DOSE-869837 format. One record per atom (N, C-alpha, C, CB): z, x, y. Coordinates in pm, whole numbers, padded with zeros to 5 digits, always signed. Glycine has a CB too. Layout:
N
ZXY ...
//
This chain:
104
+00000+00086-00117 +00000+00000+00000 +00000+00090+00123 +00123-00097+00000 -00091+00061+00214 -00097+00140+00337 +00009+00092+00436 -00238+00131+00401 +00029+00168+00541 +00126+00130+00644 +00084-00001+00711 +00140+00242+00750 -00044-00020+00731 -00093-00144+00794 -00068-00264+00703 -00244-00133+00826 -00091-00246+00573 -00065-00355+00478 +00084-00387+00472 -00117-00319+00338 +00169-00285+00477 +00314-00306+00475 +00359-00380+00599 +00388-00171+00464 +00303-00343+00715 +00338-00412+00840 +00294-00557+00837 +00274-00341+00960 +00175-00583+00783 +00126-00720+00773 +00213-00802+00678 -00020-00722+00726 +00253-00744+00566 +00339-00814+00470 +00475-00844+00532 +00356-00730+00342 +00529-00750+00607 +00658-00773+00673 +00646-00883+00776 +00708-00645+00738 +00536-00886+00850 +00514-00991+00950 +00502-01126+00883 +00389-00961+01034 +00426-01133+00771 +00411-01258+00697 +00545-01307+00646 +00314-01241+00580 +00627-01217+00596 +00758-01254+00544 +00849-01306+00655 +00824-01133+00474 +00843-01244+00771 +00928-01286+00883 +00885-01420+00941 +00926-01181+00991 +00757-01454+00929 +00706-01577+00988 +00666-01681+00885 +00588-01547+01076 +00710-01665+00765 +00676-01759+00658 +00560-01701+00581 +00641-01899+00713 +00580-01671+00457 +00481-01599+00379 +00391-01685+00295 +00547-01504+00293 +00374-01814+00324 +00285-01897+00245 +00347-01940+00113 +00158-01824+00220 +00473-01913+00092 +00539-01950-00034 +00616-02080-00020 +00632-01838-00079 +00587-02157+00088 +00658-02283+00109 +00787-02266+00186 +00686-02348-00022 +00820-02142+00220 +00943-02116+00294 +00905-02056+00428 +01038-02021+00215 +00948-02120+00534 +00926-02067+00669 +01061-02040+00731 +00842-02165+00757 +01066-01950+00822 +01192-01917+00887 +01185-01964+01032 +01222-01764+00878 +01229-02088+01060 +01222-02138+01196 +01322-02067+01286 +01246-02289+01198 +01286-02058+01414 +01378-01995+01509 +01505-02079+01520 +01310-01980+01649 +01491-02207+01551 +01606-02297+01561 +01554-02438+01554 +01688-02272+01692 +01585-02509+01449 +01534-02646+01435 +01636-02751+01477 +01493-02671+01292 +01743-02708+01545 +01845-02802+01592 +01844-02819+01743 +01982-02756+01548 +01753-02752+01812 +01747-02766+01958 +01602-02752+02003 +01837-02660+02028 +01567-02799+02119 +01651-02862+02220 +01658-03012+02200 +01600-02830+02359 +01764-03071+02248 +01778-03216+02252 +01850-03252+02381 +01855-03270+02127 +01831-03376+02426 +01903-03419+02546 +01984-03545+02520 +01805-03443+02661 +01946-03622+02417 +02021-03742+02380 +02032-03748+02228 +01954-03871+02436 +02120-03833+02179 +02135-03852+02034 +02005-03899+01971 +02246-03952+02005 +01922-03971+02046 +01795-04022+01994 +01696-03910+01963 +01734-04118+02094 +01717-03792+02017 +01630-03677+01991 +01660-03612+01856 +01643-03574+02102 +01766-03657+01789 +01812-03594+01665 +01802-03692+01549 +01956-03543+01680 +01789-03637+01431 +01788-03716+01308 +01840-03629+01194 +01645-03771+01277 +01855-03688+01077 +01904-03614+00961 +01786-03583+00868 +02013-03695+00886 +01794-03469+00799 +01693-03432+00701 +01762-03372+00579 +01592-03332+00762 +01694-03380+00467 +01744-03318+00343 +01673-03185+00316 +01724-03414+00225 +01595-03137+00413 +01526-03008+00399 +01618-02893+00441 +01396-03007+00485 +01633-02792+00357 +01705-02672+00400 +01624-02603+00510 +01730-02575+00279 +01687-02521+00592 +01613-02451+00696 +01495-02373+00638 +01705-02357+00773 +01376-02401+00689 +01257-02328+00649 +01197-02364+00515 +01286-02188+00649 +01253-02459+00441 +01203-02493+00309 +01116-02616+00316 +01319-02515+00211 +01012-02624+00236 +00922-02739+00242 +00967-02852+00149 +00781-02696+00207 +01068-02834+00070 +01116-02939-00020 +01249-02995+00027 +01129-02885-00162 +01260-03127+00022 +01386-03194+00058 +01481-03182-00060 +01362-03345+00097 +01561-03077-00062 +01644-03049-00179 +01794-03051-00150 +01607-02915-00234 +01834-03084-00029 +01976-03089+00002 +02036-03223-00039 +01999-03065+00152 +02153-03220-00095 +02223-03345-00126 +02294-03398-00002 +02324-03323-00240 +02341-03307+00082 +02405-03345+00207 +02307-03317+00320 +02540-03268+00229 +02258-03421+00388 +02160-03397+00495 +02218-03318+00611 +02105-03528+00545 +02129-03257+00687 +02168-03181+00805 +02093-03234+00927 +02141-03030+00786 +02147-03209+01045 +02087-03258+01169 +01979-03163+01218 +02194-03277+01277 +01867-03220+01261 +01756-03145+01322 +01697-03231+01432 +01647-03106+01215 +01608-03171+01511 +01537-03250+01611 +01437-03341+01540 +01465-03157+01715 +01403-03452+01604 +01305-03544+01545 +01170-03475+01526 +01288-03669+01634 +01132-03390+01621 +01006-03317+01611 +01005-03230+01486 +00983-03231+01736 +01114-03159+01462 +01123-03073+01345 +01124-03156+01217 +01249-02985+01352 +01193-03270+01218 +01198-03356+01099 +01059-03407+01063 +01293-03475+01122 +00980-03442+01164 +00843-03488+01139 +00758-03376+01080 +00778-03541+01268 +00773-03255+01131 +00699-03140+01079 +00739-03112+00934 +00722-03016+01166 +00868-03119+00905 +00916-03098+00768 +00863-03205+00674 +01070-03096+00764 +00859-03329+00720 +00809-03440+00638 +00661-03420+00605 +00829-03574+00711 +00582-03377+00702 +00440-03352+00677 +00421-03237+00580 +00367-03322+00808 +00499-03131+00595 +00490-03016+00506 +00533-03054+00365 +00576-02899+00558 +00631-03144+00353 +00683-03188+00224 +00572-03248+00139 +00796-03290+00244 +00476-03315+00201 +00368-03380+00127 +00275-03281+00060 +00289-03470+00220 +00271-03156+00109 +00182-03056+00050 +00253-02965-00051 +00121-02972+00160 +00382-02989-00074 +00460-02905-00166 +00487-02979-00296 +00593-02861-00101 +00505-02904-00400 +00549-02961-00527 +00700-02948-00531 +00481-02889-00651 +00767-03060-00523 +00912-03057-00511 +00978-03139-00621 +00955-03108-00375 +01085-03086-00674 +01169-03160-00768 +01277-03232-00688 +01232-03064-00877 +01304-03355-00722 +01406-03431-00653 +01543-03392-00708 +01382-03584-00668 +01636-03359-00620 +01770-03321-00668 +01848-03444-00716 +01848-03248-00557 +01935-03423-00810 +02026-03529-00855 +02153-03516-00773 +02055-03519-01010 +02177-03613-00688 +02292-03607-00597 +02381-03728-00617 +02245-03598-00449 +02509-03706-00606 +02600-03820-00612 +02605-03883-00472 +02744-03776-00659 +02643-04008-00463 +02652-04073-00331 +02753-04000-00244 +02690-04221-00346 +02724-03991-00114 +02817-03919-00025 +02947-03995-00007 +02752-03896+00111 +03055-03922+00011 +03185-03983+00038 +03193-04032+00182 +03298-03884+00009 +03127-03960+00272 +03126-03996+00414 +02983-03992+00465 +03216-03900+00497 +02944-04092+00540 +02813-04094+00602 +02813-04000+00721 +02774-04237+00646 +02703-03933+00742 +02686-03844+00856 +02576-03901+00946 +02650-03698+00811 +02592-03881+01076 +02490-03920+01172 +02458-03798+01257 +02537-04040+01261 +02337-03797+01312 +02295-03688+01399 +02332-03722+01543 +02144-03661+01385 +02378-03622+01615 +02413-03638+01756 +02372-03513+01832 +02565-03666+01773 +02347-03529+01961 +02312-03416+02047 +02436-03372+02122 +02197-03454+02146 +02479-03247+02096 +02595-03191+02162 +02555-03056+02222 +02715-03175+02062 +02566-03043+02352 +02529-02920+02423 +02387-02876+02388 +02628-02809+02390 +02293-02972+02390 +02149-02949+02367 +02116-02902+02225 +02099-02846+02465 +02206-02929+02129 +02181-02896+01988 +02212-03018+01903 +02267-02773+01942 +02131-03040+01802 +02157-03150+01708 +02265-03106+01609 +02026-03192+01633 +02366-03189+01593 +02477-03161+01503 +02506-03285+01418 +02603-03117+01583 +02576-03265+01306 +02618-03375+01222 +02754-03424+01269 +02623-03335+01074 +02770-03555+01269 +02901-03613+01299 +02936-03709+01187 +02902-03686+01438 +03062-03715+01154 +03112-03803+01050 +03111-03947+01101 +03255-03762+01005 +03045-04036+01026 +03038-04178+01065 +03138-04260+00989 +02898-04233+01042 +03219-04198+00905 +03320-04269+00829 +03283-04284+00683 +03343-04404+00889 +03371-04346+00605 +03347-04363+00461 +03220-04444+00436 +03467-04432+00394 +03150-04413+00328 +03025-04483+00297 +03044-04595+00196 +02924-04385+00244 +03168-04627+00162 +03191-04734+00065 +03222-04863+00132 +03302-04699-00030 
//
């Protein structure tokens, strides 16, 4: 492998190497209201919705993850029902999870 090929491979790895995993800078900001945020089951940078406990992201990022999900081969995780529901909220221009109370 030449130095140029090594540099290109390192750049591809840092910016998502085509393996279905991308490394986003920050998918929780910016937001200005709670309506700018939503929950997703996608881990950061992954094209498959594999989390049992959803996390908060911007709506724009959630839409991008949903579109990418359609082009990936994903196994659905077996998850038990959550003990507490989570909702997305905008706090200091970042989407965060907040406890909405028991889900029963």
